[in-house]
N, CA, C and O atoms as a GROMACS GRO file, in nm:
protein
  232
    1MET      N    1  -3.267  -1.644   1.093
    1MET     CA    2  -3.130  -1.553   1.169
    1MET      C    3  -3.124  -1.555   1.201
    1MET      O    4  -3.224  -1.603   1.254
    2THR      N    5  -3.017  -1.528   1.305
    2THR     CA    6  -3.016  -1.387   1.447
    2THR      C    7  -2.908  -1.352   1.375
    2THR      O    8  -2.844  -1.398   1.280
    3ARG      N    9  -2.907  -1.247   1.453
    3ARG     CA   10  -2.796  -1.083   1.425
    3ARG      C   11  -2.685  -1.146   1.380
    3ARG      O   12  -2.626  -1.130   1.274
    4SER      N   13  -2.650  -1.257   1.516
    4SER     CA   14  -2.470  -1.241   1.508
    4SER      C   15  -2.510  -1.334   1.434
    4SER      O   16  -2.581  -1.256   1.370
    5ALA      N   17  -2.537  -1.475   1.361
    5ALA     CA   18  -2.544  -1.563   1.268
    5ALA      C   19  -2.479  -1.456   1.110
    5ALA      O   20  -2.371  -1.470   1.052
    6ARG      N   21  -2.579  -1.366   1.082
    6ARG     CA   22  -2.582  -1.314   0.985
    6ARG      C   23  -2.418  -1.219   0.999
    6ARG      O   24  -2.348  -1.186   0.903
    7PHE      N   25  -2.392  -1.193   1.136
    7PHE     CA   26  -2.262  -1.124   1.114
    7PHE      C   27  -2.067  -1.240   1.051
    7PHE      O   28  -1.967  -1.225   0.980
    8VAL      N   29  -2.153  -1.374   1.176
    8VAL     CA   30  -2.022  -1.441   1.088
    8VAL      C   31  -2.055  -1.513   1.007
    8VAL      O   32  -2.017  -1.627   1.037
    9LEU      N   33  -2.132  -1.508   0.872
    9LEU     CA   34  -2.232  -1.519   0.768
    9LEU      C   35  -2.112  -1.394   0.625
    9LEU      O   36  -2.020  -1.422   0.548
   10ALA      N   37  -2.176  -1.279   0.653
   10ALA     CA   38  -2.068  -1.219   0.684
   10ALA      C   39  -1.932  -1.221   0.635
   10ALA      O   40  -1.875  -1.235   0.527
   11ALA      N   41  -1.892  -1.195   0.795
   11ALA     CA   42  -1.752  -1.217   0.761
   11ALA      C   43  -1.683  -1.319   0.699
   11ALA      O   44  -1.584  -1.297   0.630
   12LEU      N   45  -1.728  -1.427   0.719
   12LEU     CA   46  -1.661  -1.514   0.688
   12LEU      C   47  -1.622  -1.579   0.513
   12LEU      O   48  -1.557  -1.674   0.469
   13ALA      N   49  -1.745  -1.411   0.422
   13ALA     CA   50  -1.828  -1.432   0.318
   13ALA      C   51  -1.639  -1.345   0.306
   13ALA      O   52  -1.536  -1.405   0.275
   14LEU      N   53  -1.650  -1.188   0.343
   14LEU     CA   54  -1.574  -1.127   0.340
   14LEU      C   55  -1.407  -1.200   0.392
   14LEU      O   56  -1.334  -1.232   0.298
   15ALA      N   57  -1.374  -1.214   0.476
   15ALA     CA   58  -1.225  -1.343   0.420
   15ALA      C   59  -1.154  -1.335   0.370
   15ALA      O   60  -1.054  -1.269   0.395
   16PRO      N   61  -1.177  -1.411   0.261
   16PRO     CA   62  -1.051  -1.426   0.076
   16PRO      C   63  -1.005  -1.254   0.049
   16PRO      O   64  -0.894  -1.205   0.028
   17LEU      N   65  -1.132  -1.193   0.059
   17LEU     CA   66  -1.084  -1.054   0.047
   17LEU      C   67  -0.943  -0.977   0.107
   17LEU      O   68  -0.845  -0.924   0.055
   18ALA      N   69  -0.992  -1.003   0.255
   18ALA     CA   70  -0.854  -0.922   0.304
   18ALA      C   71  -0.757  -1.035   0.247
   18ALA      O   72  -0.644  -0.986   0.257
   19LEU      N   73  -0.748  -1.139   0.203
   19LEU     CA   74  -0.618  -1.216   0.245
   19LEU      C   75  -0.631  -1.229   0.073
   19LEU      O   76  -0.610  -1.340   0.025
   20ALA      N   77  -0.664  -1.118  -0.014
   20ALA     CA   78  -0.525  -1.080  -0.125
   20ALA      C   79  -0.539  -1.034  -0.148
   20ALA      O   80  -0.591  -1.019  -0.259
   21GLN      N   81  -0.492  -0.901  -0.022
   21GLN     CA   82  -0.406  -0.826  -0.053
   21GLN      C   83  -0.204  -0.855  -0.074
   21GLN      O   84  -0.123  -0.903   0.004
   22PRO      N   85  -0.184  -0.786  -0.248
   22PRO     CA   86  -0.080  -0.784  -0.250
   22PRO      C   87   0.110  -0.804  -0.076
   22PRO      O   88   0.158  -0.694  -0.046
   23SER      N   89   0.150  -0.880  -0.032
   23SER     CA   90   0.196  -0.847   0.024
   23SER      C   91   0.327  -0.742   0.035
   23SER      O   92   0.397  -0.712   0.131
   24ARG      N   93   0.330  -0.679  -0.168
   24ARG     CA   94   0.417  -0.582  -0.133
   24ARG      C   95   0.356  -0.500  -0.199
   24ARG      O   96   0.310  -0.496  -0.313
   25PRO      N   97   0.366  -0.391  -0.061
   25PRO     CA   98   0.285  -0.255  -0.170
   25PRO      C   99   0.309  -0.210  -0.349
   25PRO      O  100   0.345  -0.296  -0.429
   26THR      N  101   0.285  -0.079  -0.386
   26THR     CA  102   0.367  -0.047  -0.471
   26THR      C  103   0.281   0.079  -0.489
   26THR      O  104   0.162   0.094  -0.516
   27LEU      N  105   0.434   0.210  -0.450
   27LEU     CA  106   0.434   0.311  -0.519
   27LEU      C  107   0.423   0.384  -0.617
   27LEU      O  108   0.514   0.361  -0.697
   28THR      N  109   0.348   0.471  -0.653
   28THR     CA  110   0.285   0.506  -0.839
   28THR      C  111   0.361   0.682  -0.813
   28THR      O  112   0.370   0.721  -0.696
   29GLY      N  113   0.393   0.742  -0.886
   29GLY     CA  114   0.434   0.959  -0.939
   29GLY      C  115   0.469   0.920  -0.973
   29GLY      O  116   0.468   0.800  -1.003
   30HIS      N  117   0.559   1.051  -1.002
   30HIS     CA  118   0.555   1.192  -1.043
   30HIS      C  119   0.686   1.226  -0.948
   30HIS      O  120   0.692   1.168  -0.840
   31VAL      N  121   0.820   1.347  -0.996
   31VAL     CA  122   0.808   1.329  -0.893
   31VAL      C  123   0.892   1.523  -0.978
   31VAL      O  124   0.961   1.534  -1.080
   32VAL      N  125   0.859   1.599  -0.911
   32VAL     CA  126   0.873   1.674  -0.993
   32VAL      C  127   0.930   1.817  -0.871
   32VAL      O  128   0.919   1.808  -0.749
   33ASP      N  129   1.006   1.970  -0.966
   33ASP     CA  130   1.099   2.046  -0.894
   33ASP      C  131   0.924   2.134  -0.831
   33ASP      O  132   0.811   2.086  -0.838
   34SER      N  133   0.960   2.247  -0.784
   34SER     CA  134   0.928   2.313  -0.685
   34SER      C  135   0.795   2.338  -0.778
   34SER      O  136   0.680   2.347  -0.737
   35GLU      N  137   0.847   2.350  -0.936
   35GLU     CA  138   0.722   2.504  -0.998
   35GLU      C  139   0.660   2.373  -1.074
   35GLU      O  140   0.617   2.386  -1.189
   36GLY      N  141   0.653   2.217  -0.991
   36GLY     CA  142   0.563   2.185  -1.095
   36GLY      C  143   0.622   2.039  -1.190
   36GLY      O  144   0.585   1.922  -1.174
   37ALA      N  145   0.766   2.112  -1.332
   37ALA     CA  146   0.839   2.041  -1.400
   37ALA      C  147   0.863   1.930  -1.381
   37ALA      O  148   0.928   1.899  -1.281
   38PRO      N  149   0.830   1.857  -1.449
   38PRO     CA  150   0.912   1.704  -1.473
   38PRO      C  151   1.057   1.752  -1.407
   38PRO      O  152   1.109   1.855  -1.450
   39ILE      N  153   1.138   1.650  -1.272
   39ILE     CA  154   1.214   1.604  -1.328
   39ILE      C  155   1.280   1.395  -1.303
   39ILE      O  156   1.295   1.310  -1.215
   40THR      N  157   1.293   1.414  -1.431
   40THR     CA  158   1.373   1.353  -1.552
   40THR      C  159   1.470   1.256  -1.483
   40THR      O  160   1.585   1.301  -1.479
   41GLY      N  161   1.451   1.118  -1.419
   41GLY     CA  162   1.644   1.061  -1.407
   41GLY      C  163   1.590   0.976  -1.218
   41GLY      O  164   1.639   0.880  -1.157
   42ALA      N  165   1.463   1.080  -1.178
   42ALA     CA  166   1.510   1.088  -1.049
   42ALA      C  167   1.528   0.921  -0.982
   42ALA      O  168   1.483   0.818  -1.032
   43HIS      N  169   1.612   0.934  -0.850
   43HIS     CA  170   1.614   0.799  -0.833
   43HIS      C  171   1.520   0.818  -0.743
   43HIS      O  172   1.462   0.917  -0.787
   44VAL      N  173   1.422   0.761  -0.564
   44VAL     CA  174   1.415   0.804  -0.478
   44VAL      C  175   1.349   0.646  -0.377
   44VAL      O  176   1.293   0.538  -0.401
   45SER      N  177   1.396   0.716  -0.268
   45SER     CA  178   1.392   0.580  -0.148
   45SER      C  179   1.339   0.625  -0.057
   45SER      O  180   1.345   0.724   0.016
   46ILE      N  181   1.251   0.483  -0.078
   46ILE     CA  182   1.161   0.463   0.042
   46ILE      C  183   1.216   0.417   0.241
   46ILE      O  184   1.245   0.308   0.292
   47ALA      N  185   1.212   0.515   0.284
   47ALA     CA  186   1.228   0.451   0.443
   47ALA      C  187   1.164   0.477   0.573
   47ALA      O  188   1.137   0.591   0.611
   48THR      N  189   1.128   0.318   0.674
   48THR     CA  190   1.082   0.320   0.769
   48THR      C  191   1.102   0.363   0.839
   48THR      O  192   1.213   0.337   0.884
   49ALA      N  193   1.001   0.483   0.929
   49ALA     CA  194   1.000   0.587   1.040
   49ALA      C  195   1.080   0.494   1.169
   49ALA      O  196   1.146   0.545   1.259
   50ALA      N  197   1.054   0.341   1.151
   50ALA     CA  198   1.043   0.275   1.261
   50ALA      C  199   1.124   0.237   1.250
   50ALA      O  200   1.176   0.239   1.362
   51VAL      N  201   1.207   0.183   1.165
   51VAL     CA  202   1.345   0.158   1.168
   51VAL      C  203   1.469   0.208   1.127
   51VAL      O  204   1.579   0.171   1.169
   52LYS      N  205   1.450   0.283   1.054
   52LYS     CA  206   1.526   0.345   0.972
   52LYS      C  207   1.631   0.287   0.838
   52LYS      O  208   1.732   0.318   0.774
   53GLU      N  209   1.533   0.189   0.848
   53GLU     CA  210   1.682   0.119   0.708
   53GLU      C  211   1.542   0.183   0.555
   53GLU      O  212   1.421   0.206   0.553
   54GLY      N  213   1.630   0.188   0.477
   54GLY     CA  214   1.574   0.245   0.320
   54GLY      C  215   1.547   0.124   0.214
   54GLY      O  216   1.594   0.012   0.230
   55VAL      N  217   1.480   0.154   0.125
   55VAL     CA  218   1.414  -0.009   0.054
   55VAL      C  219   1.499   0.191  -0.128
   55VAL      O  220   1.485   0.312  -0.146
   56SER      N  221   1.560   0.092  -0.181
   56SER     CA  222   1.586   0.126  -0.335
   56SER      C  223   1.552   0.056  -0.428
   56SER      O  224   1.560  -0.062  -0.392
   57PRO      N  225   1.519   0.066  -0.532
   57PRO     CA  226   1.453  -0.028  -0.620
   57PRO      C  227   1.583  -0.062  -0.692
   57PRO      O  228   1.597  -0.165  -0.757
   58TYR      N  229   1.719   0.071  -0.672
   58TYR     CA  230   1.807   0.011  -0.735
   58TYR      C  231   1.942   0.018  -0.645
   58TYR      O  232   2.046  -0.034  -0.686
   0.00000   0.00000   0.00000
């Protein structure tokens, strides 16, 4: 089997893994102050720099 044929077979075998990625990413973490203490009840907004639109779960 040629090198290019092995590459094509490997690409075809791995293609479903690329399609299995979720369409909506998830961001998790903790909100803390400058001393590391947790901030309870904090609301976080995410904005894209390209379109400057905010997305908030609240």
